N, C-alpha and C positions, 0 to 999 in steps of 0.2 A: 471394524480396524479394516479388516480385509478384502469388504468393498468402497472404502474411500479407496485405500489403495490400488486395486482395479481401476479404481474411475482416473486416477493422477495418471498411472500409464498407459491409462487406453486413450486418456487424453496425446498423452505426451507421442505414443505411435501414432495417433492419428495426425497430427502434424505433422510427424516424419512422412506420412502418406502423403501428404498436400504437396510436400516441397518436394519428393519426388525426387530422382538424380538428375533432373535437368541443369545445365552448365549455367550461370550468371555471373554476370564479369565481377569478381572481388571488387570488393569497395576500395575508395583508394586511402592516400594517408590521412585525411580527412578522421575516416573511424579505419584502425587499418588493424581490426581482425579480420581471418581469414572467413571466406564463406566455406561451409562445412554443407553437404550433404550427404547422400549414402546413407543407408539402412543402421552402418556401423555410428552413425554419428547421434547425440541427443539436438534437439531445436533447442535454439534458445527462447524462452517465454516469459515477456512482461505483461505481467496482469496489473492493470491502472484502476484504482478503485476513487472516482469519482463523487466525493458525496452529495446524498441529495440531488443527482441526474435523474430527471422523471422526462418522460417518453415528450409530452406536450411543449416544454419549453424547448428541448432538444430541438425538435423538429420546427421549432420557429426559429431558432435559431439558425438552423442553415437555410434554410429559406427565406430568412433576409440576409445570408450571406454572410453572419457573424463569426461562425464556426466552421473555416477550411479544412483545417486537419481533422474536427467529427465527419464533415462529410467525405473526406478521401477515405478514412477506414471505415467506413457507413458506405460507400459506392464497392470497395474493393474486400468486401467482407460478407460475413451473415451477421443477418441480422434478429435479434428476437425479444419483444416485450412479454412472451408466454413465460412470465418465472412467477414463483411465489417464494415471498421472502420469509425468511424465522422469523418468530416472535419470543417475546416482544420485541418493535421494531426500534430497539436503540443501536446508535453504532456498537458500541462496545460488546452488545449481545449479537448481534449480526456477524460481528467480524469475528467475534470466537466459534461461531458455528461456522463462519466461512473458513477459517486456517484450522480447524481441529475437525468438521464433517461430522457435528454432532450437532445435538440442541441441549438449552441451559443447562436441561436436568445431569446431561454430563458432563460440560463443561464447567458446571459452577458459575456461571457469569451473568444473573437473572436480568440486569439494568445497568442504570448511570448511577444508581442510588439504590441501597439494597438494607437489609439489616442482620449480621452476621449472629445467628443462633446462636453459636459456640459459644466465640467472642465477647456478646452480648453489647454490639456498639454497632454505628452507623457507619459503612462503607460507600464511598463516591468516587466516583468520577471525574468529578464538572459537570453539574445541573446548572451553572446559573452564577454570578459573581455574589452576590449574597448570602444564597446557601457555604458556598468554599468560606466563607467568612464566620459564618454561623458556625461550621461543623468544625473548623480549624485548619488554615493555608497549610501547617507542617502534612497533616492528617491524609489532605486531598496533593499534596507535592510527593508524596511515599507511597501512595497507593496506585498514582499515574508512574510514577517512573521505577517503582521495584515491585510489590505487592502484584499490583494487577500481572506482571508474568511470571513472578518466582514463587506468587505463595496462593493467589488466590485462582488463577485458571489450575483448574484440576490437575493434579499428576498423573491421572487414571485416563488420562486423553494424550495423543501426541500431534501436533502440531505439523503440518505441509514441510517446514522448515526440517523437523526432526526427522518425519517420514522418508525424504528425500536424501537427507545427508547419509541415513541409514543404507540409502539404498545407493549411494556413490553418487549423488549430484548435488554439487555446491547450489545455494540460495543468498537471496539478500533481500532485506526489510530497507525499503526508504520512507521511513516519517507514520509508520505503520507503529498504532501503540500497543496493538500486540504482535509480537514480532519471538517470541519463544525460541529458542533454538539450541543448539548444543556446544554453541563456542562462547568461551567467558569472554568478555565485554565489560571496560570500563564506562561509564557515563561521567560526565566531568562539570559536574554541578557550579555555574557562576557565582563571583562573589556575591550578585547584586541579589541572588534565589537564594543561599543559603545563610546572609544575613537576618532575612525575616521569617527565616524556618529552621526547623531543627535540624536540617538535613548535612549530612558531612559534604565535604568539599568531591568527595568521587563514590559513588552507588558500583559496583559490582554486580552484575546478571547475567544475561546467557542470553545469547541468541545468534542466528545463522551467522556463516562465516563474514559474509557483511552486511554490518547494522549502520545506518545511519538515522542519526532522530533528531535532528535540529541542530540545536546549538551544543547539547549533550555529549554529539558520536556526529564525525562529520568523515567520508571521503576524502573529499575535497579541501586540505586546509586553508583556500583561495575561495573558498564558497563565502561570498561575501551578504546572502540573503540571509540572514539571524538577527536583523532588527524587526524586520517584522513577526510578531509572535513567537520571538526567540525561533525561530528556522519551521515550524512547526508551519507553513507553509507552502505554494505550489511554484515558486520559485527556486524556491532550496532545493525543493523534492525535484523537481527537474532539470536543476543543473546538475546532483548529484548523479541522475542517471546519464546524462552529456560527460560525464566525468570516467564513468564505467565505461563506454562507449567507446569513446578516444582513449582509454590506455586499455581494450584492450581486458576487462578485468570482470565484465559482464558474466554471471554465473547461469547456471542450467535454468533456474527458476528465479524470476526476482518482483514480489509487490512494491506497487508507489502508491503510496495512497493522497491522494488532494483533497484536500478539505477543503476549500475558501466557498468554491459555490456553495455549502452548507452553509456558512453567513449569510450569505444575499437572499437565499431563499426564507430564514427565519426573518430577516430584517423588510425584504419586499413583497415576500409572497412566490409560491409557486410558479404562477405566470415568468415571473425575472428572469431576462435571459443574458443582465450584464452578467452574472457569476460564470454561466457556459463561458461566453466572450473572453473570459479572463484567461481562464484554464485553456481554452482555446486556444490561446497564444501562445502557453506554455507547451502545450504540444505540438505547436508550430516548431519553437525553436529546438526542439528533440529532433524533429523530421526534419529541419532546419542542418544537423550538424552531420545528416549524408547527402554523399554528391548529389542524392536524386532521391525525392520521396519514396520512390519504387523500389530502392535499396534498402528502406527500411523494413517493405513487404518482405524481399527477398530473405533476408536474413534472417528477422528474428518472426515469431507467431506474438502475437498482440492480442490480448483479451481486454475490452473497456468494459467497465459496469459500473453502477451505481450501486453504492454500498445495500440496497434493498428495494432495486426499480428492473433495471434492465440492462441486456448483455449484448454485445455485437462483438 
């Protein structure tokens, strides 16, 4: 725990050191938050997790001119592929390790599907349509919306949202399925979901101060990107981030999960670049909300990573 906190705050201190005290013109009314420099301020950090981002396909997308936003970040930052994933390499397990800084033996999320020996039942967070039907839609929905964060994730470990909040820094989670924090939230379950499950109309959960989770919870009530996968998509996530930026409510640390590249990789193989091209368009929308793309770099520390491969 102490080691992980040191890593977190070392990163924040490093980011402050990178910004230094040089003066940069503050952003205009397009995004009205003031530029903050100097050691007395914590930088705003945005962690973008692009599901199934891979080095070869990313390189090809950039070479083909299909990923100008990612190319911009790559040229103006540090790029590394010398990383080792936690194991097993399943999104829920990796994400749990990422957000808690611990391995599955501690955070207790061993995979997408696992057997709870104490309860003598199979738990699934979604590993295929027919499997969900066989094990039960209601159990699947309850596991993903409630149990994952409030019961299955070990209470003996802390998430980055909990640690940073305890240190006085506010955080946000946008479309990340693992989001546990210190603040109570109400997830609104649409009637068309509750009608085919035994879920209630509302689910009480705990997350960071700002929690966006598709149709179930959103900051921008006019965010209409909810038809596609009930809002658990890249365009919804990007719009939520833009909303926080424009309303000067972006906290010290934000995790934003972009899942759709994973669908492309599973359908068309790891060499496909269409998913990267699509996610790059959403990143372009985020960058275009600034007066100039360089203003995004001047005001925010960006960390972009695949869920188990690379970071830059």
